[in-house]
BARO-472600 format. One record per residue: residue number from 1; residue in one letter; x, y negated, z negated of N, C-alpha, C, O, CB in turn. Coordinates in Angstrom, 1 decimal, decimal comma. Glycine has a CB too. Example, Ala and Ser with C-alpha at 12.3 -4.5 7.8 and 13.67 -1.06 7.14 Angstrom:
BEGIN
   num   residuo       nu       nv       nw      cau      cav      caw       cu       cv       cw       ou       ov       ow      cbu      cbv      cbw
     1         A     13,2      5,7     -7,8     12,3      4,5     -7,8     13,2      3,3     -7,8     14,2      3,3     -8,5     11,3      4,5     -9,0
     2         S     12,8      2,2     -7,1     13,7      1,1     -7,1     12,9      0,0     -7,9     13,4     -1,1     -8,0     14,1      0,6     -5,7
//
This chain:
BEGIN
   num   residuo       nu       nv       nw      cau      cav      caw       cu       cv       cw       ou       ov       ow      cbu      cbv      cbw
     1         M    138,4   -142,4    -75,2    137,4   -140,9    -75,2    136,2   -141,4    -75,3    136,0   -142,3    -76,1    137,6   -139,7    -76,4
     2         D    134,8   -140,8    -74,2    134,4   -140,7    -73,8    133,5   -140,0    -74,3    133,8   -138,9    -73,8    134,7   -140,8    -73,2
     3         V    132,4   -139,8    -75,0    131,6   -138,7    -75,2    130,4   -138,9    -74,2    130,6   -140,0    -73,7    131,2   -138,6    -76,7
     4         T    129,4   -138,5    -73,9    127,7   -137,9    -73,3    127,0   -137,0    -74,6    127,3   -136,0    -75,2    127,9   -136,6    -71,7
     5         V    126,0   -137,8    -74,7    125,0   -136,7    -75,3    123,5   -136,4    -74,6    122,7   -137,3    -74,2    124,7   -137,3    -76,8
     6         K    123,2   -135,3    -74,5    121,9   -135,2    -73,7    121,0   -134,5    -75,2    121,2   -133,5    -75,9    122,2   -134,0    -71,9
     7         I    120,0   -135,3    -75,2    118,7   -134,8    -75,8    118,2   -133,8    -75,3    117,5   -133,7    -74,3    117,7   -135,6    -75,8
     8         N    118,5   -132,7    -76,2    117,4   -131,1    -75,5    116,1   -130,5    -76,2    115,6   -129,4    -75,9    118,4   -129,5    -75,6
     9         G    115,5   -131,5    -77,2    114,4   -131,5    -77,2    114,5   -131,7    -79,0    115,4   -131,5    -79,8    113,8   -130,2    -76,5
    10         F    113,2   -132,1    -79,1    112,5   -132,2    -80,9    112,0   -131,2    -81,5    111,7   -130,3    -80,6    111,3   -133,2    -81,2
    11         C    111,5   -130,7    -83,2    111,3   -129,9    -83,3    109,6   -130,5    -83,1    109,4   -131,6    -82,8    112,0   -129,4    -84,3
    12         A    108,5   -129,5    -83,3    107,0   -129,6    -83,4    106,9   -130,5    -84,3    106,3   -131,6    -84,0    106,3   -128,4    -83,8
    13         S    107,3   -130,4    -85,3    107,2   -131,9    -86,7    108,4   -133,0    -86,6    109,0   -133,7    -87,4    107,5   -131,1    -88,8
    14         G    108,5   -132,8    -85,4    109,7   -134,4    -85,2    110,7   -134,4    -85,8    111,6   -134,8    -85,1    109,4   -135,8    -85,6
    15         G    111,1   -134,1    -87,2    112,0   -134,0    -88,1    113,4   -133,4    -87,6    114,4   -133,7    -88,3    111,5   -133,3    -89,1
    16         H    113,6   -132,6    -86,4    114,9   -132,8    -86,1    114,7   -132,6    -84,5    113,8   -132,1    -83,8    115,9   -131,8    -86,9
    17         I    116,3   -133,3    -84,3    116,2   -133,4    -83,0    117,8   -132,3    -82,8    118,7   -132,2    -83,6    116,2   -135,3    -82,4
    18         N    117,6   -131,4    -81,0    118,7   -130,9    -80,6    119,7   -131,6    -79,3    119,5   -131,4    -78,1    118,2   -129,8    -80,3
    19         L    120,2   -131,9    -79,6    121,5   -132,2    -78,5    122,3   -131,7    -78,4    122,7   -130,9    -79,2    122,1   -133,2    -78,5
    20         T    123,0   -131,9    -77,0    124,5   -131,1    -76,7    125,9   -132,5    -76,3    126,0   -133,1    -75,2    124,1   -129,7    -74,9
    21         A    126,4   -132,6    -77,1    127,7   -134,1    -76,9    128,5   -133,3    -76,4    128,7   -132,2    -76,8    128,6   -135,0    -78,5
    22         T    129,2   -133,7    -75,4    130,4   -133,3    -74,2    131,4   -134,4    -74,5    131,4   -135,6    -74,1    129,8   -133,4    -72,3
    23         V    132,5   -133,8    -75,3    134,1   -134,6    -74,4    134,3   -134,2    -73,5    134,1   -133,0    -73,4    135,4   -134,6    -74,8
    24         G    134,9   -134,8    -72,7    136,0   -134,3    -71,7    135,1   -132,6    -71,1    134,0   -132,6    -70,8    137,9   -134,0    -72,8
    25         S    135,6   -132,1    -71,1    135,3   -130,9    -70,4    134,7   -129,7    -71,6    134,2   -128,7    -71,2    136,9   -130,4    -69,6
    26         K    134,7   -130,1    -73,0    134,0   -129,4    -74,3    132,6   -130,0    -74,6    132,4   -131,2    -74,3    134,8   -129,6    -75,7
    27         S    131,6   -129,2    -75,1    130,5   -129,2    -75,3    129,8   -128,7    -76,5    129,5   -127,5    -76,7    130,1   -128,8    -74,5
    28         R    129,4   -129,8    -77,3    128,9   -128,7    -78,5    127,5   -128,7    -79,5    127,5   -129,8    -80,0    130,0   -128,8    -79,6
    29         N    127,3   -128,5    -79,5    125,4   -128,4    -80,0    125,3   -128,3    -81,2    126,0   -127,6    -82,0    124,3   -126,9    -79,6
    30         F    124,2   -129,5    -81,3    124,0   -129,8    -82,9    122,4   -130,1    -83,0    121,7   -130,4    -82,1    125,0   -131,2    -83,6
    31         T    122,2   -129,9    -84,3    120,7   -129,5    -84,3    121,1   -131,2    -85,7    122,0   -131,0    -86,5    119,8   -127,2    -85,0
    32         L    120,6   -132,2    -85,9    120,1   -133,3    -86,6    118,6   -133,6    -87,4    117,6   -133,1    -87,0    120,1   -134,1    -85,7
    33         N    118,7   -134,3    -88,6    117,6   -133,9    -88,9    117,7   -135,8    -89,1    118,7   -136,4    -88,8    117,3   -132,5    -90,1
    34         K    116,2   -136,6    -89,6    116,5   -137,7    -89,8    117,2   -138,2    -90,7    117,8   -139,2    -90,4    115,8   -138,2    -89,8
    35         S    117,4   -137,5    -92,3    118,6   -137,8    -93,1    120,1   -137,9    -92,5    120,8   -138,7    -93,1    118,6   -136,6    -94,1
    36         D    120,7   -137,0    -91,2    121,3   -137,1    -91,1    122,2   -138,7    -90,8    123,3   -139,2    -91,0    121,2   -136,2    -90,8
    37         F    120,9   -139,4    -89,9    121,8   -141,2    -89,3    121,2   -141,8    -90,7    121,3   -143,0    -90,6    120,9   -142,5    -87,2
    38         Q    120,6   -141,6    -91,8    121,1   -142,8    -93,5    122,3   -142,6    -93,5    122,9   -141,7    -92,9    120,5   -142,3    -95,2
    39         L    123,1   -143,6    -94,3    124,5   -143,6    -94,5    124,4   -144,0    -96,4    123,8   -144,9    -97,1    125,4   -145,1    -93,1
    40         E    125,1   -143,0    -96,8    125,3   -143,2    -98,2    126,1   -144,4    -98,8    126,9   -144,7    -97,9    125,9   -142,1    -98,7
    41         P    126,3   -145,5   -100,2    127,6   -146,2   -100,0    128,3   -146,1   -100,2    129,1   -147,1   -100,5    127,7   -147,0   -100,1
    42         E    128,9   -144,4   -100,4    130,4   -144,4   -100,5    130,8   -143,7    -99,3    131,8   -143,0    -99,4    131,1   -143,6   -101,9
    43         D    130,1   -143,9    -97,5    130,3   -143,4    -96,3    130,2   -144,7    -95,8    130,0   -144,7    -94,6    129,3   -142,4    -95,7
    44         Y    130,5   -146,3    -96,6    129,6   -147,3    -95,4    131,2   -147,7    -95,0    131,4   -148,4    -94,0    128,3   -148,9    -96,0
    45         E    132,2   -147,2    -95,9    133,8   -148,1    -95,1    134,0   -147,1    -94,1    134,6   -147,6    -93,1    135,6   -148,3    -96,3
    46         T    133,6   -145,8    -94,0    134,3   -144,5    -93,1    133,4   -145,3    -91,5    133,7   -145,6    -90,3    133,6   -142,3    -93,8
    47         A    132,0   -145,3    -92,3    131,2   -145,8    -91,0    131,9   -147,0    -90,5    132,6   -146,8    -89,4    129,5   -146,2    -91,4
    48         L    131,9   -148,5    -91,0    132,6   -149,8    -91,1    133,9   -149,5    -89,6    133,7   -150,0    -88,5    133,4   -150,1    -93,0
    49         V    134,7   -148,7    -89,9    136,4   -148,5    -89,7    135,7   -148,0    -88,3    136,2   -148,6    -87,3    137,4   -147,2    -90,8
    50         I    134,5   -146,9    -87,9    134,3   -146,2    -86,7    133,1   -147,9    -86,1    133,5   -148,4    -85,0    133,4   -144,3    -87,1
    51         I    132,4   -148,3    -86,5    131,8   -149,3    -86,0    132,9   -149,9    -85,0    133,0   -149,9    -83,8    131,2   -150,2    -87,1
    52         L    133,7   -150,7    -86,1    134,6   -152,0    -85,3    135,6   -151,5    -84,8    136,4   -152,3    -84,3    135,1   -153,2    -86,3
    53         R    136,0   -150,4    -84,7    137,1   -149,2    -83,5    136,4   -149,1    -82,1    137,1   -149,2    -81,1    137,3   -147,2    -84,2
    54         N    134,5   -148,9    -81,9    134,3   -148,4    -81,6    134,0   -150,0    -80,1    133,9   -150,2    -78,8    133,5   -147,4    -82,6
    55         F    134,1   -150,7    -81,2    133,5   -152,7    -80,9    134,3   -152,6    -79,8    134,2   -152,5    -78,5    133,9   -154,4    -82,3
    56         V    135,4   -152,8    -80,6    137,0   -153,1    -79,8    137,4   -152,7    -78,5    137,8   -153,4    -77,5    138,0   -152,4    -80,3
    57         K    137,1   -151,1    -79,0    137,3   -150,2    -77,6    135,9   -150,8    -76,6    136,4   -151,7    -75,9    137,2   -148,0    -78,0
    58         E    134,6   -150,7    -76,5    134,2   -151,1    -75,6    133,9   -152,1    -75,3    132,9   -152,2    -74,6    133,6   -150,6    -75,4
    59         S    134,3   -153,4    -75,7    134,8   -155,1    -75,8    136,2   -155,2    -75,0    136,5   -156,3    -74,6    134,9   -155,8    -77,6
    60         G    137,1   -154,1    -74,9    138,4   -154,4    -73,9    139,1   -155,7    -74,7    139,7   -156,5    -73,9    137,8   -155,0    -72,2
    61         L    139,2   -155,9    -76,1    139,6   -156,3    -76,9    141,1   -155,5    -77,2    141,5   -154,4    -77,5    138,5   -156,4    -77,7
    62         T    141,8   -157,3    -76,7    143,2   -156,2    -76,7    144,8   -157,0    -77,3    146,0   -156,8    -77,2    143,6   -155,6    -74,8
    63         N    143,6   -158,5    -78,2    144,9   -158,6    -79,5    143,8   -159,2    -80,2    142,6   -159,2    -80,0    146,7   -159,8    -79,3
    64         W    145,0   -159,9    -81,7    144,1   -159,9    -82,9    143,2   -161,0    -82,8    142,2   -160,9    -83,4    144,9   -160,1    -84,3
    65         A    143,5   -162,1    -81,8    142,7   -163,9    -81,3    141,5   -162,9    -81,3    140,9   -162,5    -82,3    143,3   -165,1    -79,4
    66         Q    141,1   -162,5    -79,8    140,3   -161,8    -79,1    139,2   -161,1    -80,3    138,0   -161,5    -80,5    141,3   -160,7    -78,0
    67         I    139,8   -160,3    -80,9    139,5   -159,1    -82,4    138,6   -160,3    -83,0    137,3   -160,4    -82,8    141,2   -158,7    -83,8
    68         K    139,2   -160,9    -83,6    139,4   -161,6    -84,8    137,6   -162,9    -84,9    136,9   -163,2    -85,8    141,2   -162,6    -84,5
    69         T    137,7   -163,1    -83,2    137,0   -164,3    -82,6    135,6   -163,1    -82,4    134,7   -163,0    -83,3    138,1   -165,1    -80,9
    70         D    135,6   -162,6    -81,5    134,0   -161,5    -81,1    133,6   -160,5    -82,7    132,5   -160,1    -82,8    134,7   -159,9    -79,3
    71         I    134,3   -160,1    -83,6    133,8   -159,6    -84,9    133,5   -160,7    -85,8    133,1   -160,5    -87,0    134,8   -158,6    -85,6
    72         E    133,6   -161,6    -85,4    133,3   -163,1    -86,9    131,9   -163,0    -86,3    131,0   -162,9    -87,1    134,2   -165,3    -86,9
    73         G    131,6   -163,0    -85,1    130,8   -163,7    -84,4    129,7   -162,7    -83,8    128,8   -162,9    -83,0    131,6   -164,3    -83,3
    74         K    129,9   -161,7    -84,5    128,6   -160,0    -84,4    128,2   -159,8    -85,8    128,9   -160,0    -86,8    129,4   -158,1    -83,8
    75         V    126,9   -159,3    -85,7    126,5   -158,6    -86,7    127,0   -157,6    -86,5    127,8   -157,4    -85,6    125,4   -158,6    -86,9
    76         F    126,6   -156,8    -87,1    126,7   -154,8    -87,3    126,0   -153,9    -88,1    126,6   -153,6    -89,2    128,1   -154,2    -87,9
    77         K    125,0   -153,3    -88,1    123,8   -152,6    -88,4    124,6   -151,8    -88,8    125,5   -151,3    -88,1    122,7   -152,3    -87,5
    78         L    124,1   -151,4    -90,6    125,2   -149,7    -90,8    124,4   -148,6    -90,9    124,9   -147,5    -91,1    126,3   -149,6    -92,3
//
């Protein structure tokens, strides 16, 4: 599934960003603040699964040997 993001603008103070995310024919507007981009320790597992899933899909990896080699050779940022 592909997601496209359009940045619609920022608030005057720079603390918020307004964007539109589109998946297929469905779009949704978001207003996010800087704290939305921070992870709490209890969110690490969920974030890691999403990051790894995305990496495997974007890399076109198709078997466990490829996945193991490429994941172990990369540093991921949470």
